[in-house]
C-alpha positions in Angstrom: 89.4 51.8 93.0 85.7 51.6 94.1 84.2 50.0 97.2 81.0 48.1 96.4 78.3 48.2 99.1 74.6 47.5 99.4 72.5 44.7 98.0 75.3 43.4 95.7 77.6 42.8 98.7 74.8 41.3 100.7 73.9 38.9 97.9 77.6 37.9 97.6 77.8 37.1 101.3 74.6 35.1 101.1 76.0 33.0 98.3 79.2 32.4 100.3 77.2 31.4 103.3 74.9 29.0 101.4 77.7 27.3 99.5 80.0 26.9 102.5 83.0 26.2 100.3 86.5 26.9 101.2 89.3 26.7 98.6 92.8 27.6 99.5 95.1 29.0 96.8 96.5 31.9 94.9 93.7 33.4 92.9 94.1 36.5 91.5 87.4 42.9 89.8 84.1 45.3 87.1 80.9 44.7 89.2 80.5 42.0 91.8 78.6 38.9 90.6 76.5 36.6 92.6 78.8 33.6 92.1 82.5 34.4 92.7 84.9 31.8 91.5 87.3 31.3 94.3 88.2 31.8 97.9 91.8 32.4 98.7 93.9 32.5 101.8 97.4 33.8 101.3 100.0 34.2 104.0 102.9 36.5 104.4 105.0 36.9 107.6 102.5 34.6 109.5 99.6 36.9 108.9 96.7 35.7 106.7 94.2 37.4 104.4 90.9 35.7 103.6 89.2 36.8 100.4 87.1 35.7 97.5 87.6 36.9 93.9 85.6 36.7 90.6 87.6 35.5 87.6 89.7 38.5 86.3 89.1 40.3 83.1 92.3 40.5 81.1 93.1 43.2 78.6 96.2 43.6 76.5 97.6 46.1 79.0 95.4 45.7 82.1 93.7 43.4 84.5 90.4 44.0 86.4 88.8 41.9 89.1 86.3 42.2 92.0 87.3 40.7 95.3 85.6 40.5 98.7 88.1 40.7 101.6 86.8 39.0 104.8 89.9 39.6 106.9 93.4 41.0 106.4 94.4 42.9 103.3 95.1 42.2 99.7 96.5 44.1 96.7 96.7 43.3 93.0 99.8 43.6 90.9 100.5 43.6 87.2 103.7 42.7 85.4 104.4 44.6 82.2 106.5 44.1 79.1 108.9 46.8 80.3 110.1 44.4 83.0 108.4 46.2 85.8 105.8 45.1 88.3 103.1 47.7 89.4 101.2 47.3 92.7 97.8 48.6 93.6 97.0 49.8 97.1 96.4 47.5 100.0 92.6 47.1 100.6 90.9 45.7 103.7 87.5 44.3 104.6 84.8 44.9 102.0 84.2 44.4 98.3 86.6 46.0 95.9 87.0 46.5 92.1 90.8 46.3 91.5 92.3 47.7 88.3 95.9 47.8 87.3 97.1 49.1 83.9 100.6 49.0 82.2 101.9 52.3 81.0 101.6 52.8 77.2 103.0 51.2 75.0 103.7 48.2 77.2 101.5 45.1 77.6 100.6 42.8 80.4 102.8 39.8 80.9 101.4 38.6 84.2 99.3 39.5 87.3 98.3 38.3 90.7 97.3 39.1 94.2 99.2 39.4 97.5 97.7 39.0 100.9 98.8 40.0 104.4 
């Protein structure tokens, strides 16, 4: 997992400020782009995470997405054909490239994000 900083993060925040959009939903990160696709707010145990993610890149056995967390924490998960769900670490404020991979020879059957 890699934290993205500098001009890319500043550009991302500028786009968010200019658009002023707020979408609420479960959206489930490579390099950060200037126009992320969604803003999400997920709640668990009465605590909310506010974040924005680019559309994920799906591979047969993996999922990769970039998310900016404004408050709270998020983590990505992947469900694999072996019936197991694998969770990434919780990440807080900042821009993050999230990657989850199913163990060989299993393939991805689903994925998503959790917030707290």
